[in-house]
N, C-alpha and C positions, 0 to 999 in steps of 0.2 A: 533482517529476519534470518535467523539460522535455522534451517530445516534439517530434519533427519535426511541423510543423503537419498534414501529411497522414497522420500515423500516430496521431493522437489517437483517431479513431473505431475504428481497428484495435485499439488497446489496449483500449478499452471493450468492443468486441464480441468479440474473439478471445482476450483474456487475462483481463480483469477479470471479465466476466460468467460465463464458465465456472468460474472458480476462487473467486469471492467466498463462496459458501456453504460450501466446504471450508475456507477460511481462517477464516470466522466460527465454524465448528464445531471448530476446532483447540483442543485442551485449553489452557485458560487464557485464551482470547480472549473478552473480554466484549463487545466492540463493535468494528466496523470500518466505515468509510464512505469514499466517494470524493468528494473536493472539487475544484472547478475555480476557478482564479483568474479573476476577472471581467475584469481588465485585459489578461490574456494567456491566452486560452483553451487554449493548448497547454501550460500549466503546471497539473499535477494534483498532488494530495496525497492520501495515505491517512492517515486518523486512526484509530488503534486504541487500545483499552484492554485491557490484559493484567493478569491476577491478580498477576504478579510478573515480574521480570526473567529469572528462570529459564525461565518459560513462553515469553517472547519469544525467548530464545536457543534454546530447543528448536525453536521454529517456524523460526528462521533456519538451523538445522542440518538441517531436514527436506527430503525429496525434493520435497514440495509447494512449498516456498519456492525450491528450486534450479531447478526447471523453470519456475515462474512468473517468477522473476527473469530467467532466461535469455531468455525471450520478451519480457519488458518492456524490458530494457536494449538489445535490438536495435533498439528504436524511438526511442531517446533522441536528442536533439539536443545535450544537454549532460549533464555529470556530475550524478548524483542526489545528494541530501543526505538524511540521516536524523537525526532528533533524538529522544532520550528525554527526557521532562520529567516533573516532579511537579506535581500540582495544589496550589497554595498557597491558593486560595479558590474554592469552588464553591457554588452555591445549594443550599439544603437540600432 
């Protein structure tokens, strides 16, 4: 997510902090963290692990997602991207 530079802290304080525990507690969410690109500090990523695609889709259809996303996208400088990936190799 590419934010307007002046909006990064607003996102962290006013959107991410109040919603992170509710997202992490959403059924099927095993892990969620916020990452920042070292070379462009206004570019942030969320990395989340879900039990299955249906759990992620249920979250995306939820009121929690709708309200969080509405607040988040108002702070963007550029269009967001989202990827779903599978782990091909992970440490034991």
